[in-house]
C-alpha positions in Angstrom: 19.3 4.6 3.0 21.6 2.8 5.1 24.9 1.7 3.7 25.3 -1.3 1.8 27.5 -2.9 4.4 27.7 -0.6 7.0 30.0 -2.9 9.1 33.1 -2.2 6.7 32.6 1.4 7.2 32.5 1.1 10.9 35.9 -0.8 10.7 37.4 1.5 7.7 40.8 2.7 8.3 40.0 5.9 8.4 37.4 5.6 11.2 39.3 3.2 13.3 43.1 3.5 11.8 44.4 0.6 14.7 41.3 -1.6 14.1 42.4 -5.4 14.3 40.0 -7.9 13.5 39.5 -9.7 16.9 36.7 -11.9 17.7 34.8 -9.1 19.6 35.1 -7.0 16.3 33.9 -9.8 14.0 30.8 -10.2 16.5 30.3 -6.5 16.6 30.4 -6.5 12.5 27.9 -9.4 12.4 25.6 -7.3 15.0 25.6 -4.1 12.7 25.3 -6.0 9.5 22.1 -8.0 11.0 20.9 -4.8 12.1 21.2 -3.1 8.8 19.7 -6.0 7.1 16.6 -5.7 9.5 16.4 -2.1 8.5 16.6 -2.5 4.9 13.9 -5.5 5.1 11.8 -3.0 7.3 12.1 -0.2 4.8 11.0 -2.6 1.8 8.4 -4.1 3.7 7.0 -0.3 4.4 7.3 0.7 0.9 5.4 -2.3 -0.1 2.8 -1.4 2.2 2.2 2.3 1.2 2.3 1.5 -2.6 -0.6 -1.1 -1.6 -2.2 1.8 0.3 -1.9 4.2 -2.6 -3.5 1.1 -5.1 -6.3 0.9 -2.7 -7.0 4.7 -2.4 -7.0 5.0 -6.3 -9.6 1.9 -6.4 -11.6 3.5 -3.9 -11.6 6.6 -6.1 -12.7 4.9 -9.0 -15.4 3.1 -7.3 -16.7 6.5 -5.7 -16.7 7.9 -9.6 -18.5 4.8 -10.7 -21.2 5.3 -7.7 -21.6 8.8 -8.3 -22.1 8.5 -12.2 -24.8 5.4 -12.0 -26.7 8.0 -9.2 -26.4 10.9 -11.9 -27.9 8.3 -14.4 -30.4 7.3 -12.2 -31.4 10.5 -11.4 -31.2 12.0 -14.9 -33.6 9.1 -16.2 -37.1 10.0 -17.1 -39.7 8.6 -14.6 -41.9 6.1 -16.1 -44.9 5.6 -14.3 -45.7 1.8 -13.2 -48.7 0.6 -15.3 -52.1 1.1 -14.0 -54.0 -2.0 -12.8 -57.2 -2.7 -14.9 -60.1 -4.4 -13.2 -60.8 -7.8 -15.0 -64.6 -6.7 -14.4 -64.0 -3.9 -16.5 -63.9 -6.3 -19.4 -67.0 -8.4 -18.8 -69.8 -5.9 -17.9 
């Protein structure tokens, strides 16, 4: 994960001991912060998509299980022959 405020790290006294805030340095800090924000947003979006994919996979697995169970029930159900047709003429003769 990217440091919360990477520009503070870049311009820290230990990294750049002679750093004096200038217009260029402030512009660089702003650019680095914008880049870090976009990386964080991208990571959050990718995590959301990953969670959504996982949810869809679980839903598909449940649907497959349900379909398999329905097929097993249908295959194991006793076969009832359809009613035979009786000719009406049979009753009048």
